[in-house]
N, C-alpha and C positions, 0 to 999 in steps of 0.2 A: 812318811817317806815320800820321795819323788816317784815319778813314773818312769822306770828305767827302761832303756831300749837295748842295752847290751850286757846288763848284769854289773856294769861298772858306773852306774849313775850316781848322782849326788843328791842330797836333800834339797828340795826346792820349796818346801812349806815349813812353817814354824812348828806345827804340831806333827810329831812322828806318826806315820800311818803306813801300814803295809800295802804293797801293790798286789791285788789279787787277780788271778786268772782262773779259767775253768776248762776242764777237759770235756770237749763237746760230746764225745761218745758216751760219757757217763752222766753228765749233769744237765746239759742244756741243748740236747740234740735238736729239739723242735720248737724252740722259743724265739720270740723276738726280743732281743736284748734291750732295746730302747724302752721297754715297758717296766723294767726292773732296776736298771743301772743309771744313776744320776750322772749327767754330762760332767766331766771334769774330775770324776772320782778316780783315785788311784786304781789301776787295774782295769778301768773301763775300756771296752773294745779290744780286749786281748784274749786270745784263745789258744789252747793247746789241742791240736787235732791228732786223733789216732790215725795210724797209717791207712787203715782201711777206708776212712772218710777223706783224709786229706789228699790221697792219691788217686781218687776216682775221677781223674781229669787229666787233660793234656799237661805237659810240664811247664808250658808257658802261660797257663791260665790260673787264676786264684780260684779256690773252692767257692761254689756259689753262695754259700751261707756267709762267708767272710766278705765277699764282694758286696752282697746285698746289705749287710749291716755296717759296712765300712770298718771292719775289724782288722786287727793284726794278729798273725800267728806267731807265738812266742817260743813254742817248743815243737820239735818234729821227731818222729820216731823212725830211726833206721833199725827196724826190729822185726816186724811180723809180716807174714803173708808172701805170696809169690810176686805181688806187685813190685816190690823192691828188689826182688832176687836176694833177699837177706835171710831166707829161711822159709820152710814149708810148714805151716801150722798143721795141715792135714797129716803130715808125717811126724808130728810131735815136736817140731822145732819152735823155739821162741827166742830168736836172736842167734848170731853166729860168731860174735867176736872172740869167744873163748873156746870154740869147738874145733878140735884138731881135724885137719883134712878138708876144712871148708873155708879156707882162707880166700880162695879165688872168688867164691860166691859172696863172701863178706865185702870184698873190695868192689865188686860189681854193684852190689846193693848200695854201698856207701856212695859211690859216684852218682848213682841215680838219686839218692836222697839229697845230696848236695844240690843237684839241679832243681828239685822240687823246692827246697828250702830257699834257694835264690829267687825262684819265681814268686814266692809269697813273702819275701822279705823276712824270713825266719832266721834268727841269729844262733839257734842252738839245735843240736841234733843228739838225740838219746842213742847211745851205742849199746845195744843189749848184749850181755854176755853170752846167753844161751844156757842150755840144759846139759847136764851130764848125759852122755849117750846112753841109750837104753841098754840094760844088761851089764854096764860097766860098773866097777866098784869106785865110788867117789874118791876114796883115799888113794886108790891106786893110779887114777888118771889125774889127780889134782895138780901135780907138777907139770905135766904136759899141757893141761889147759891153761895154767897160769902163763907159761912160756908163750902159748899161742895168743893169749889175751894181750900180753905185753907188746908183742910184735905187731899185732893188728892195731892196738891203740897208737903206737908210735907212727904207724902208716897213716892212721886216721888224723892224727894231730898235725902232720905235715900237710895233708890234703886240706884240712879245715883252716889251717893258718893262711893258706893262700886266698881264702874267701873271707878272712876275718870272722870265722865262726868258732863257736865253743862246742866241744864234744863232752857229753855227760855220761857217767856210768852210775847205775842205780842198784844198790843192793835190794833184793826181793826176798822176803822171808820164805824159808823152806819148811816151816812148821805147819802152815795153814794154806798159803797161796800156791806155792809150787815146790813140792818136795825135791825136785831134780834140779832146780835152778842153781847155777854155779856160784854166783856172787850173792852173798847173804847178809853181810854185816858192814857197817861203816868202817870198822877196823881193817877188814879184808880189803875193802875198796881203797882206803887210804894207803895201805901198803903197796897195792898195785900202781896207784897213781904216783907214788914216790919212786917206784922203779922206772916208770915210763919217764917221769921228769920233764914234762911238757906243760907250760903255763896255760895253754888253752884247753886243757882237759880238766873237768871239774867234777865234783860229787853231786849227784842228784839225790837228795835225802828225802825220802817219803817216811814221814813220821809214823804212819800206819806200820810199815814193815819194821822200822827201827824199834818201836815199842814192843812188837811181838817177839823180836830176836833178842833185844838187849835191855829195853827200858832205859832207865837213867837218862831221860831225854835232856834235861838241863845240861848235865855234864857233857853229853855227847855233842849237843849244839855248840857249846863253848869250845870243846876240844877240836871239832872238825870245822868250825866256822871258816877258817881261812881256805878251806878247800870247797866250800859249798857254792855251786853255781845255780841251783834251783831247788826249791822245797815244795813238797806236796803234802796235803793234809787229808785225813779222814779219821772218824772216830774208830776206836777199838773196843770190841772186836767186830762190830757189825759192818764197818766200812761206810757208814752213812754220814749225815751232816755233823759238823763239829759240835753242835748243841744237842745231838741225840744222846741217850744214855750210854755211858761207856767209861773207859779208864782215864781219858785224857782231859785235862783242864785247859781248854784252848784260850780263854781269856788271859791266863797266866803265860802260855806259850806265845801268844801274840805280843804281850808286853816284853817278854824275853828277847824276841827277835828284834823288836824296836830297840831295846837297850843295847843290843849287840851291834846295831847300825846295819842291819840287813837291808840292802837296796835292791835285791832281785825280786822276782815274782814268787808269790805263794800259790801254787796250783791246787785247785779244788778237785782232787782225785777221789771222789766219793760217789757212791750210788744213792740217789734220793730215796728215802725210806717211804715217802708217799708222793704227794703232789710237789713237783719241782718248785713252783713259785712260793708255795707256803713253806717249803723247806728252806727258803732264803732269809728267814727271820733272823738267823744268826749274823748274816752279813749286815743287815740293816741296824742290828744292835751294835755291831762293831763300829760302823760308821758314826752312829749317834754317840757312842762313847768317846769318839775323837772329834765331836763338834761339827759333824757333817750331817745335814738333813737329807731326806730322800730326794728333794728336788735339786740337789747339788749345791745349795747355799750354806754358808757357814753361820752356825747359830750365834757365834760371838760377834758377827758383824751387824746383827739385827739390833 
């Protein structure tokens, strides 16, 4: 596949190939990317920065790592920490979009996130739903949280449309990762996106969370494909490299995404099991299976 810039790209190579990006905070926080990524490869020089890394700078400047490596930021998080005004992790918050009574803080944080995203040329912002308030019964507050979520997403969609940006909502599993997180399944996310009814709001589908909550990945990818604006990957249950031991068959999943015509980025949202460089063998294997060598040349051309 081509190297998309807005999630609406078109194929520019004959051999289908997924565009891969990485989450700096989890995968490559201290590496020089030119040592491992061949120039011209899909996904080359693209990063997803966690808010704590991407926002440790004035709004008008790019993060030092991106600037040094000539990289582009593809996904930005309007989610965590006091930096964005979008929640206080120390107080147990993780996003505010669905949290009743925190609408003003959400909107303030969103405005700040948009300014940072503009500064780094990032087209997507992750709008984290947040957690069920401590002491509250999830079933009892579900209706109020959904109403808050829909209202905040409509507000966000209007603001983001002014900047030609995409807002993303991500279901996070409540079985292992976050028992109190409000948004948990693709079905729930799709229903909320349908209620909001704005074309610049999309589903951020992390296959790690999806497998834990629902499994049935082939069918889920096919069903929710029209809504998907970003995909993330990690092996289950360890959340390590795609070729580490686990439940998911990533060569099959990559072929499925290619056959569906996915032109967005696939974010590597995993924690390396050991040495980061050695853990990238799966990526080299994927490139080689698509006729691309480590030096960026096409095998078929030789």
